[in-house]
C-alpha positions, 0 to 999 in steps of 0.5 A: 202789825207790830210797831217799833217805838223809838225815842229820841231824846236830847238834852235840851241844855245841861241843866235838864234834869228831874228837878227843873222837869218837875218845877216847870210842870208845877208852874205850868199846872198852876197857871192853867188852874189859876186861868180857870177861876181868875176870870170868873170873878171879874166877869161883872167888870168885864161885861161893864168894860167891854159892853158885853150882854148877858148872853155874850158874856158867858162866851168868855167862859164858854170859849175857853171850855170849848176849845180846852175840852174839845182839843184835849185828845188831840193835844194829848196825841200831838204830845206822843207823836211830836214830842212832849217838849215841843208841844208844851213849848207851842202850848205855852207860847200860844197861851201866854200870846193870847192871855196879851191879846186878850188884856188888850182887847177893846171889843167883846169879840177880841176877848172871846176869841183871845179866850178860845186861843187860850183854850187851844194852848192849854189842850196842847200844854196840859196833856204835854205837861202830865206826860213829861211828869209821867215819863220822868217819874215812873215809879216809886217815891219820886213818883209819889212826890211828884204827883203831890207837888203836881197836885198841890200846884193844881188845887193852889192855882184854882183856889188862888185864882178866885183871890187873885181875880178879886183882888186884881178886878177890884184894885188893878182893873179887870184886864189884869185877869188876863195879863197875870198869865203873861209872866207865868207863861214866860216863866214856864217857857224859860224853865221848860226850855232849860229843864225839860229834855228834847224827846220825840216818839216816832211810830214807824209807818203811822200816818196820822188819824186825821179822820178820827182827830176830827170827829173827837174834836167835833164831838167833844166840842159840841158835847160841851157846847150843848151842855154849856148852853143849858143855861139859855136852852133847857135840857129838853128843848130842841136846840140842846137835844139836837146838839147832844144827839149830834155830839153822840153820833160823832163820837160814836162814829169816832169809836168805829174809826178808831176800831177799823182804821189803818192809821195811827189811832188818835185814842187806842181803844185797848186803853180802856181795857186797863182798869186803872185808865177806865177807873180813874177816868170815871172817878175823875169825871165825877171829881170834876163835876162835884168840884166845878159846881163847888167853887161856883155855888160857894162863891155865890154863897158868899157874894149874893147870900152873905153880901161879901165883895169879890175881894173878900170873897177871894180871901175867904177861898184861902183856907180852901187852898191850904186845905189842898195842900195839906191833903196833897203833902199827906197823899205824899206821905200816905202814899208811900204805905198805902195803895193808890185806891185806898187813898181815893177811897178815903179822900173821896169820902172826906171830900163828900162829907165836906160837901154834905157839910156844906149842903146845911148853909143857912141864909142867916149864916156867916163864913165861920159856921157855914164855910170855914168848916166844910171847906177845911174837911172838903179841901184836905179830901180833895188834896188826897185824891188828886195826885192818886187819881192821875198816877192811877190813870197813867199806871201801866200805860206804854210810854209812847201813850202817856201823852194820850192817856193825860190828854184823856184824864184832862178831858174827863175832868173838864167834860165832868166840870162842864156836865156837872155845873150845868146838871147841878146848876140847873137843879139849883135853879129850879130849886129857887123858882126864879127868886133871887131872895138870899133865902131862895138863893141859899135853898138852890145853892145847898141843893147843888152842894148836897148833889156834889156830895152824892157824885163824890160817893158814887166816884168812891164806889167806882174806886171800890169796884173797878180799880184793883187793890194794889202796893203802895206807889213806892213798891209798883212797877213802872209803866212798861215791862221792865228788863232783867236785872243784868240788863237793868244794871248795864244801862 
């Protein structure tokens, strides 16, 4: 049955416009990226401050990863169905409130619950923000520039989170790794309220696919849960195998429901026939796996092998942050002339070269010799990839499905990060043989970083074989068929 799409848009205020929308989305992305890394550096202080045991402490990370990764598809669908601005404001409010509550936590369970609520808020605001960016900048040079800004803020937030986490933990206390999100959420709320136009996409006669939403959320949650628990239960343990088998069964049931439901599907499977969507998500999954592992291994190498403190480790990540910004700027400049696939291939190969360089780290090394050089190479390559992969993943997607496509892309990154960290972390641990000597740890971290380079080469292969060779973004068509020139002129 054909569906009619209606878009009811009313300016949120007289100040609503593309510039303010881009600013709001940039702040949102910086905040989400910062939160993914700012807590990690403060974990030892959090453990001593609230009395976490070793197993319980991992749930400060897992609670966020489970709710964020498991609810992203639902968040993307909510943005399409109930409006991107409304979903973004809801997510920002919940994220900010959860951060405030977490900062005042007096017991382990309170902090874990606050982190889970942060994940729910992030699962709503992240796809809504990307969908807004895609809809506001559908094509041409403005789209290239917008995604360049987004990618720079995305990477800067992640790298600055390590720096901020170290400085805040050492000089202000661990609670500030939670409180730091509150003013950013407030600023993003004010910008979004004023700068983002109201919208609502209302499919005619479509009832929500409640069963599909449950199956997708439960399946993705169990998948992430099974993977992140491999630090306690090995890959071949009954607990892990049972959890992953249930996740696969739920996701298979979700696919069946989406193919047969008479309701509005949570994820239209026809999206995957779009080679841009399929290729970009495969690329993004491997990119997320490699980068999450790189942050983890490099941070541990700097602290446990080279003996740096938390604050100094954070400072040492600054060149990486600056390199990503440089790469993002280059992606904008080159994006006016080169195809997105070319940028993804070049950026992936450059990042892989940086990781291969990382893999020769030495237990007797130094920051200048073993970290600075590969950080610059890998970060510039990463910056070249970020904007193009998002732009590719939403190319050719109908306006009514931009939230779903954005949620899918965020989900592939989150699942890739969880899978990559678990798999490469296990490989690194096996290489160390349980030893905690600097030399053994160095060997494990080097192996993990080398395997990250392999993942990036695999991502480049996907870009070359799945993605089509297209014109430069400035010459691309918009996401939906365009009217004739007379009709366009009459608008």
